[in-house]
C-alpha positions as CSV (number, residue, x, y, z in Angstrom):
1,M,-8.3,10.7,3.8
2,E,-5.7,9.9,1.2
3,L,-4.3,6.3,0.8
4,A,-0.9,7.5,2.2
5,D,-2.7,8.5,5.3
6,V,-3.9,4.9,5.7
7,F,-0.4,3.6,5.3
8,E,0.9,6.2,7.7
9,E,-1.7,5.0,10.3
10,I,-0.5,1.4,9.8
11,F,3.3,1.7,9.4
12,G,3.9,5.0,11.3
13,A,5.0,8.4,10.0
14,D,8.7,7.5,10.1
15,V,8.5,4.6,7.7
16,P,12.0,4.3,6.0
17,V,10.5,3.1,2.7
18,R,8.7,5.4,0.2
19,I,5.1,4.3,-0.6
20,E,3.6,6.0,-3.6
21,C,-0.2,5.4,-4.1
22,F,-2.5,5.4,-7.2
23,D,-4.4,8.4,-5.7
24,G,-1.2,10.5,-6.0
25,S,-0.4,10.5,-2.3
26,A,2.9,9.3,-0.8
27,I,4.7,8.8,2.5
28,G,8.2,8.2,3.3
29,P,11.6,9.8,2.3
30,R,12.0,10.7,-1.4
31,Q,15.6,9.4,-1.3
32,A,14.6,6.0,0.3
33,P,16.5,2.9,-0.6
34,A,13.3,1.5,-2.0
35,T,9.9,2.8,-3.2
36,V,6.7,0.7,-3.2
37,V,4.2,1.7,-5.8
38,I,0.7,0.9,-5.2
39,G,-0.7,1.2,-8.8
40,S,-4.2,-0.1,-8.3
41,P,-7.1,-0.5,-5.7
42,R,-6.9,-4.2,-6.5
43,V,-3.7,-4.2,-4.3
44,L,-5.8,-3.3,-1.3
45,Q,-8.4,-6.1,-2.2
46,R,-5.6,-8.7,-2.6
47,V,-4.0,-7.8,0.7
48,A,-7.2,-7.6,2.6
49,T,-8.3,-11.0,1.3
50,S,-5.1,-12.9,1.5
51,P,-3.2,-13.7,4.6
52,G,0.4,-12.6,5.3
53,E,2.5,-11.8,2.3
54,L,0.5,-13.7,-0.2
55,G,-1.7,-10.7,-1.2
56,F,1.4,-8.6,-1.8
57,A,2.9,-11.4,-3.9
58,R,-0.2,-11.7,-5.9
59,A,-0.4,-8.0,-6.6
60,Y,3.3,-7.8,-7.6
61,V,2.9,-10.7,-10.0
62,A,-0.2,-9.1,-11.4
63,G,1.7,-5.8,-12.0
64,E,-0.5,-3.9,-9.7
65,L,2.3,-3.2,-7.3
66,D,5.9,-2.4,-8.1
67,V,9.0,-2.0,-6.0
68,R,11.8,0.3,-7.3
69,G,15.2,0.1,-5.6
70,D,16.3,-2.5,-2.9
71,I,13.3,-4.9,-2.8
72,L,14.8,-6.8,0.0
73,F,15.1,-3.7,2.2
74,A,11.4,-2.8,1.4
75,L,10.3,-6.4,2.3
76,A,12.3,-6.4,5.6
77,E,11.3,-3.0,6.7
78,L,7.5,-3.4,6.0
79,R,7.4,-6.9,7.5
80,E,8.9,-5.6,10.6
81,R,6.4,-2.7,10.7
82,V,3.5,-4.9,10.0
83,E,4.4,-7.2,13.0
84,Q,4.4,-4.1,15.2
85,V,0.9,-2.8,14.1
86,R,-1.5,-2.4,17.1
87,L,-4.5,-0.5,15.9
88,T,-7.5,-0.1,18.2
89,P,-10.8,-1.5,16.8
90,G,-11.8,2.1,16.1
91,Q,-8.7,2.8,14.1
92,W,-9.2,-0.3,12.0
93,I,-12.7,0.7,11.2
94,T,-11.4,4.1,10.2
95,V,-8.7,2.6,7.9
96,L,-11.1,0.1,6.3
97,R,-13.7,2.7,5.6
98,A,-11.1,4.9,4.0
99,V,-9.7,2.1,1.9
100,G,-13.2,1.2,0.7
101,R,-13.9,4.7,-0.3
102,L,-10.6,5.1,-2.1
103,A,-10.9,1.8,-3.9
104,S,-14.4,2.5,-5.1
105,A,-13.5,6.1,-6.2
106,A,-10.6,4.7,-8.2
107,A,-12.4,1.6,-9.6
108,P,-13.7,3.2,-12.8
109,A,-10.3,4.6,-13.7
110,A,-8.7,1.1,-12.8
111,A,-11.3,-0.7,-15.0
112,G,-10.2,1.2,-18.0
113,G,-7.2,-1.0,-18.4
114,G,-4.7,1.2,-16.3
115,S,-1.7,-0.6,-14.8
116,A,0.9,0.2,-12.2
117,P,3.4,2.9,-13.1
118,R,6.9,1.5,-13.9
């Protein structure tokens, strides 16, 4: 499972924002008004351990997450999608396992000083 598959499970296949992930996977239209770039597995840790938008804000300030294009559009669309998330316990377990595998697989590369693509 690629990281984009995890985001598709959470936000749906028709997400109007492009999401590009550190593992090379992506979802959303190529010509979207905004692109969210997940540049590090640390983004996943920050989001999982900080409530609400705080984890995203911390990742953005740290340079691990970037938004190209209309940031207000991205925030509004993703906030609305997150509020509608209704995964079953089994789906959450699948998502969390996939995120754990992806984060640990990418950790050695991220530890080498890589940063979010700009």
